[in-house]
C-alpha positions as CSV (number, residue, x, y, z in Angstrom):
1,X,-86.5,117.2,57.9
2,X,-83.0,115.7,57.9
3,X,-81.3,113.1,60.0
4,X,-78.5,114.6,62.0
5,X,-76.2,113.5,64.9
6,X,-79.2,112.2,66.9
7,X,-79.3,109.3,64.6
8,X,-75.7,108.3,65.2
9,X,-77.1,105.9,67.8
10,X,-80.6,105.3,66.6
11,X,-82.8,104.2,69.5
12,X,-85.3,101.3,69.2
13,X,-88.3,102.0,67.0
14,X,-90.6,102.2,70.0
15,X,-88.4,104.7,71.8
16,X,-90.0,108.1,72.5
17,X,-86.7,109.7,71.3
18,X,-86.8,108.0,68.0
19,X,-88.7,110.8,66.1
20,X,-86.5,113.9,66.4
21,X,-88.5,117.0,65.6
22,X,-86.2,118.1,62.8
23,X,-87.2,114.9,60.8
24,X,-90.7,115.6,59.6
25,X,-91.6,112.1,58.7
26,X,-93.6,110.2,61.2
27,X,-91.9,107.1,62.5
28,X,-93.5,103.8,61.6
29,X,-94.4,101.1,64.1
30,X,-92.4,98.0,63.5
31,X,-93.8,96.5,60.3
32,X,-92.6,93.0,61.0
33,X,-90.7,91.2,63.7
34,X,-87.3,89.8,62.5
35,X,-87.5,86.0,62.7
36,X,-84.9,83.9,60.9
37,X,-86.9,80.8,61.6
38,X,-90.0,81.8,59.5
39,X,-90.8,79.2,56.9
40,X,-90.6,80.3,53.3
41,X,-94.3,80.3,52.9
42,X,-94.7,82.5,55.9
43,X,-92.2,85.0,54.6
44,X,-94.0,85.1,51.2
45,X,-97.3,85.8,53.0
46,X,-95.6,88.5,55.1
47,X,-94.2,90.1,52.0
48,X,-97.7,90.3,50.4
49,X,-99.4,91.5,53.5
50,X,-97.0,94.4,53.7
51,X,-97.3,95.2,50.0
52,X,-101.1,95.2,50.3
53,X,-101.0,97.4,53.4
54,X,-99.3,100.1,51.3
55,X,-102.2,100.0,48.8
56,X,-100.2,98.0,46.2
57,X,-98.7,101.1,44.5
58,X,-98.3,100.6,40.8
59,X,-96.7,104.0,39.7
60,X,-93.3,104.4,41.3
61,X,-90.4,106.9,41.0
62,X,-87.2,105.0,40.4
63,X,-84.0,105.6,42.4
64,X,-81.8,108.2,40.6
65,X,-78.5,109.5,42.0
66,X,-78.9,113.1,42.9
67,X,-82.3,113.2,41.2
68,X,-85.0,111.4,43.3
69,X,-84.6,113.7,46.3
70,X,-87.5,114.8,48.5
71,X,-88.8,117.8,46.6
72,X,-88.8,115.9,43.3
73,X,-90.5,112.9,44.9
74,X,-93.2,115.2,46.3
75,X,-93.7,116.8,42.9
76,X,-94.1,113.4,41.2
77,X,-96.5,112.3,44.0
78,X,-98.6,115.3,43.3
79,X,-98.9,114.2,39.7
80,X,-99.8,110.5,40.2
81,X,-96.8,108.7,41.6
82,X,-97.9,106.2,44.3
83,X,-94.5,105.4,45.7
84,X,-90.9,106.5,45.4
85,X,-87.2,105.6,46.0
86,X,-84.6,107.8,47.4
87,X,-81.4,108.4,45.5
88,X,-78.8,105.7,46.1
89,X,-77.1,106.3,49.4
90,X,-73.6,105.0,50.1
91,X,-73.9,102.8,53.2
92,X,-70.4,103.3,54.5
93,X,-70.5,107.1,54.1
94,X,-74.0,107.2,55.6
95,X,-72.8,105.5,58.7
96,X,-69.7,107.6,59.1
97,X,-70.6,111.1,58.0
98,X,-73.2,113.2,59.7
99,X,-73.2,115.9,57.0
100,X,-73.8,113.3,54.3
101,X,-76.8,111.9,56.2
102,X,-78.4,115.3,56.9
103,X,-78.1,116.5,53.3
104,X,-78.6,113.3,51.3
105,X,-81.6,111.8,53.1
106,X,-84.6,114.0,53.9
107,X,-88.2,113.0,54.1
108,X,-91.6,114.1,55.4
109,X,-95.0,112.6,56.4
110,X,-96.4,112.9,52.8
111,X,-93.4,111.0,51.4
112,X,-94.8,107.5,51.7
113,X,-94.6,104.7,50.6
114,X,-90.9,105.2,50.5
115,X,-88.0,102.9,49.5
116,X,-84.6,104.0,51.0
117,X,-81.9,102.6,48.7
118,X,-78.3,101.8,49.7
119,X,-75.3,100.5,47.8
120,X,-73.1,98.3,49.9
121,X,-70.6,95.5,49.9
122,X,-70.4,94.8,53.6
123,X,-73.3,93.2,55.5
124,X,-72.6,94.8,58.9
125,X,-72.1,98.3,57.4
126,X,-75.3,98.0,55.4
127,X,-77.2,96.9,58.5
128,X,-75.9,99.9,60.5
129,X,-77.0,102.3,57.8
130,X,-80.4,100.6,57.3
131,X,-81.2,100.8,61.1
132,X,-80.8,104.6,60.9
133,X,-83.6,104.9,58.3
134,X,-85.9,102.0,59.0
135,X,-88.3,104.1,61.2
136,X,-88.9,106.5,58.3
137,X,-89.5,104.2,55.3
138,X,-91.5,101.2,54.1
139,X,-88.6,99.2,52.5
140,X,-84.8,99.3,52.8
141,X,-83.6,98.6,49.2
142,X,-80.3,97.2,48.1
143,X,-78.9,98.7,44.9
144,X,-77.7,95.7,42.8
145,X,-78.2,97.4,39.4
146,X,-75.9,100.4,39.1
147,X,-73.8,99.8,36.0
148,X,-71.6,102.9,36.2
149,X,-67.8,102.9,36.5
150,X,-68.0,104.4,40.0
151,X,-69.9,101.2,41.0
152,X,-67.2,99.0,39.5
153,X,-64.5,101.0,41.4
154,X,-66.5,100.8,44.6
155,X,-67.4,97.2,44.3
156,X,-71.2,97.6,44.5
157,X,-74.3,97.8,42.3
158,X,-74.4,95.6,39.2
159,X,-70.8,94.6,39.7
160,X,-71.9,92.4,42.6
161,X,-73.5,90.1,40.0
162,X,-70.1,88.5,39.9
163,X,-70.2,87.9,43.7
164,X,-73.5,86.2,44.4
165,X,-72.5,84.8,47.8
166,X,-71.8,88.4,49.0
167,X,-75.2,89.5,47.5
168,X,-76.9,86.7,49.4
169,X,-75.2,87.7,52.7
170,X,-76.3,91.3,52.2
171,X,-80.0,90.4,51.8
172,X,-79.9,87.8,54.6
173,X,-78.3,90.3,57.0
174,X,-81.1,92.8,56.5
175,X,-84.0,90.3,56.3
176,X,-83.0,88.7,59.6
177,X,-82.4,92.0,61.5
178,X,-84.7,94.8,60.3
179,X,-88.2,95.7,61.3
180,X,-89.0,96.7,57.7
181,X,-88.8,94.5,54.6
182,X,-85.8,94.4,52.4
183,X,-86.2,95.0,48.7
184,X,-83.7,94.7,45.8
185,X,-83.2,96.3,42.5
186,X,-81.4,94.3,39.8
187,X,-80.4,94.2,36.2
188,X,-80.7,91.0,34.1
189,X,-78.0,88.7,33.0
190,X,-77.5,88.1,29.2
191,X,-78.7,84.5,29.9
192,X,-82.3,84.2,31.0
193,X,-81.7,81.2,33.3
194,X,-78.9,83.0,35.1
195,X,-81.4,85.9,35.7
196,X,-84.0,83.5,37.1
197,X,-81.5,81.7,39.3
198,X,-80.3,85.1,40.6
199,X,-83.9,86.3,41.3
200,X,-84.8,83.1,43.1
201,X,-81.7,83.3,45.2
202,X,-82.7,86.8,46.3
203,X,-86.2,85.6,47.2
204,X,-84.8,82.7,49.1
205,X,-82.4,85.0,51.0
206,X,-85.3,87.1,52.3
207,X,-86.0,89.7,49.6
208,X,-89.6,90.8,50.0
209,X,-89.9,92.8,46.8
210,X,-87.8,92.7,43.6
211,X,-87.5,95.5,41.0
212,X,-86.1,94.3,37.7
213,X,-84.4,96.7,35.2
214,X,-84.8,94.8,31.9
215,X,-81.3,95.6,30.6
216,X,-77.9,94.0,31.3
217,X,-75.1,95.6,33.1
218,X,-73.5,96.6,29.8
219,X,-76.6,98.1,28.3
220,X,-76.3,101.6,29.7
221,X,-78.0,103.7,27.1
222,X,-81.7,103.5,27.9
223,X,-82.7,105.5,24.8
224,X,-81.0,103.3,22.3
225,X,-81.5,99.9,24.0
226,X,-85.0,98.7,24.7
227,X,-85.6,97.0,28.1
228,X,-86.4,93.3,27.9
229,X,-89.9,92.9,29.1
230,X,-90.0,89.2,28.3
231,X,-87.2,88.6,30.8
232,X,-89.1,90.7,33.4
233,X,-92.2,88.6,32.8
234,X,-90.2,85.4,33.2
235,X,-88.9,86.7,36.6
236,X,-92.4,87.6,37.7
237,X,-93.7,84.1,36.8
238,X,-90.8,82.4,38.6
239,X,-91.1,84.3,41.9
240,X,-93.8,84.5,44.6
241,X,-93.0,88.0,46.0
242,X,-94.1,91.3,44.4
243,X,-92.1,92.2,41.3
244,X,-91.7,95.7,39.7
245,X,-90.6,96.5,36.2
246,X,-88.1,99.2,35.2
247,X,-87.5,100.2,31.6
248,X,-89.3,101.7,28.5
249,X,-91.8,103.8,30.5
250,X,-92.3,107.0,28.6
251,X,-96.0,107.7,29.0
252,X,-99.1,106.1,30.4
253,X,-99.7,103.9,27.3
254,X,-96.3,102.3,28.1
255,X,-97.4,101.8,31.8
256,X,-100.6,100.0,30.6
257,X,-98.7,97.8,28.1
258,X,-95.9,96.9,30.6
259,X,-98.4,95.8,33.3
260,X,-100.3,93.7,30.7
261,X,-97.3,92.2,29.0
262,X,-95.2,91.4,32.1
263,X,-97.8,90.8,34.8
264,X,-95.8,92.8,37.3
265,X,-97.2,94.5,40.3
266,X,-95.9,98.0,39.5
267,X,-93.7,100.0,37.2
268,X,-90.7,102.3,37.8
269,X,-89.8,105.3,35.7
270,X,-86.6,107.3,35.8
271,X,-85.3,109.3,32.8
272,X,-88.7,110.3,31.4
273,X,-89.8,111.6,34.8
274,X,-86.9,113.9,35.0
275,X,-88.1,115.7,31.9
276,X,-91.8,115.3,32.7
277,X,-92.6,114.8,36.4
278,X,-96.3,114.7,35.5
279,X,-96.0,111.5,33.5
280,X,-98.0,109.4,35.9
281,X,-100.9,111.9,35.8
282,X,-101.2,111.2,32.1
283,X,-99.2,114.1,30.7
284,X,-96.7,113.6,27.9
285,X,-94.2,115.7,26.1
286,X,-94.6,116.4,22.4
287,X,-91.9,113.8,21.6
288,X,-94.4,111.1,22.5
289,X,-97.4,112.5,20.5
290,X,-97.8,110.9,17.1
291,X,-98.8,113.0,14.1
292,X,-102.6,113.0,13.7
293,X,-103.0,110.9,16.9
294,X,-106.7,111.1,18.0
295,X,-107.7,112.2,21.4
296,X,-104.5,114.1,22.3
297,X,-104.8,117.7,23.4
298,X,-103.0,120.5,25.2
299,X,-103.0,119.6,28.9
300,X,-102.8,123.3,30.0
301,X,-99.6,122.5,31.8
302,X,-96.0,122.9,30.8
303,X,-92.5,122.2,32.2
304,X,-92.1,125.8,33.3
305,X,-95.1,125.3,35.6
306,X,-93.6,122.2,37.0
307,X,-90.3,124.0,37.5
308,X,-92.0,126.7,39.6
309,X,-93.8,124.0,41.7
310,X,-90.5,122.2,42.2
311,X,-88.7,125.3,43.3
312,X,-91.3,126.1,45.8
313,X,-90.9,122.6,47.3
314,X,-87.1,123.1,47.4
315,X,-87.7,126.3,49.4
316,X,-89.7,124.3,51.9
317,X,-87.5,121.2,51.9
318,X,-83.9,122.4,51.1
319,X,-81.6,120.2,49.1
320,X,-78.1,120.8,47.6
321,X,-78.1,123.3,44.7
322,X,-76.4,120.7,42.4
323,X,-79.7,118.7,42.5
324,X,-81.8,121.8,41.7
325,X,-79.5,122.8,38.8
326,X,-79.6,119.3,37.3
327,X,-83.4,119.2,37.5
328,X,-83.8,122.5,35.8
329,X,-81.6,121.4,32.9
330,X,-83.8,118.3,32.4
331,X,-87.2,120.0,32.7
332,X,-86.2,123.1,30.7
333,X,-84.0,121.3,28.2
334,X,-86.3,121.9,25.2
335,X,-86.8,125.6,26.2
336,X,-83.0,126.1,26.5
337,X,-82.5,124.7,23.0
338,X,-84.7,127.4,21.6
339,X,-82.9,130.1,23.6
340,X,-79.4,128.8,24.4
341,X,-78.3,132.3,25.7
342,X,-80.6,131.8,28.7
343,X,-79.0,128.4,29.3
344,X,-75.6,130.0,29.1
345,X,-76.5,132.6,31.6
346,X,-77.8,129.8,33.9
347,X,-74.6,127.9,33.6
348,X,-72.5,131.0,34.3
349,X,-74.1,131.3,37.7
350,X,-71.7,129.8,40.2
351,X,-74.0,130.7,43.1
352,X,-77.7,130.2,42.5
353,X,-80.7,131.8,44.2
354,X,-84.4,131.2,44.0
355,X,-84.9,134.8,42.9
356,X,-82.6,134.2,39.9
357,X,-84.3,130.9,39.0
358,X,-87.9,132.3,39.1
359,X,-86.7,135.3,37.0
360,X,-85.2,132.9,34.5
361,X,-88.5,131.0,34.1
362,X,-90.3,134.4,33.6
363,X,-87.6,135.4,31.1
364,X,-88.2,132.3,29.0
365,X,-92.0,132.9,29.0
366,X,-91.4,136.5,28.0
367,X,-89.3,135.3,25.1
368,X,-92.4,133.4,23.8
369,X,-91.3,129.9,24.5
370,X,-94.2,127.4,24.6
371,X,-93.8,123.7,25.2
372,X,-97.1,122.4,26.4
373,X,-97.5,118.9,27.9
374,X,-100.3,116.9,26.3
375,X,-102.9,114.5,27.6
376,X,-104.7,111.7,25.8
377,X,-108.4,111.3,26.3
378,X,-109.5,107.7,27.0
């Protein structure tokens, strides 16, 4: 279930000791053989062969710090997600701290296809971290898109857009040494040509799949600033590897439009999934139901139902309480606005228990709160 000290010296992928019983994900046979002498065309063919072997997933849970952990990924997979990213993991801390590894990275056999994402600014440290997880995932992903101040202080994420030689060395280090493909997640530059040059550099360095968040490093508010799908389409047209789109995915109509307008191979959703983990199954919150919209009906599912399912998964696959608390605030946000005293009682709990959380959901129901999710007949 979690990686512990056994992984401090991770054996080769074909070693019989490489799948400790406490890690419930089955190890993967080497997906490719590192070969720095492959031609560019051969690497492109290899990238597509791998993507197709995974079933070409189109509906993917985006990486979210403290939010795309195993129970949440599994909940989203139950409701239509075909792939998922882990939360961003700090490569240096991951290599140095056993407790960090065991609490921040957990997986299981149902948790595939899986992207394990790291932030990094040192190629050797990144490779050491990546080797610990490569038997349990389908891609090792480099976070090149985090725009937060902590990324600026730590010299990683979107702030490496100013240090492209370093970015190139990170990608090359993984591409030439791992048995799984390397993927990257980026933001766009204000200038389209800079974005295209950046994406092409990543592809040339060995990136086998690129996820593009259609906002710049300075465009942090996803609710106020629309993602630039035209830029994403331009990247897709310029590259030969699979490309994913991130931004503006609020319901399945957006998924359909994004795939059509950008030509990408899949879409990522983040913030909307936090409120509605059933998005990819066609459910939407009332916020995204237009007045008098035809064909929309009560889906006989609400966020409280999803919370209960999530809590049961957390009991099976334990995660830090801070993650659980954050998810309940997101999924029950509309319910708490109707009965803020319930939210206040929740916030007052310094130590949480599953008994308290199940009782809180029942309490909201007894108070008559009803916030159904809707489905659209097609």
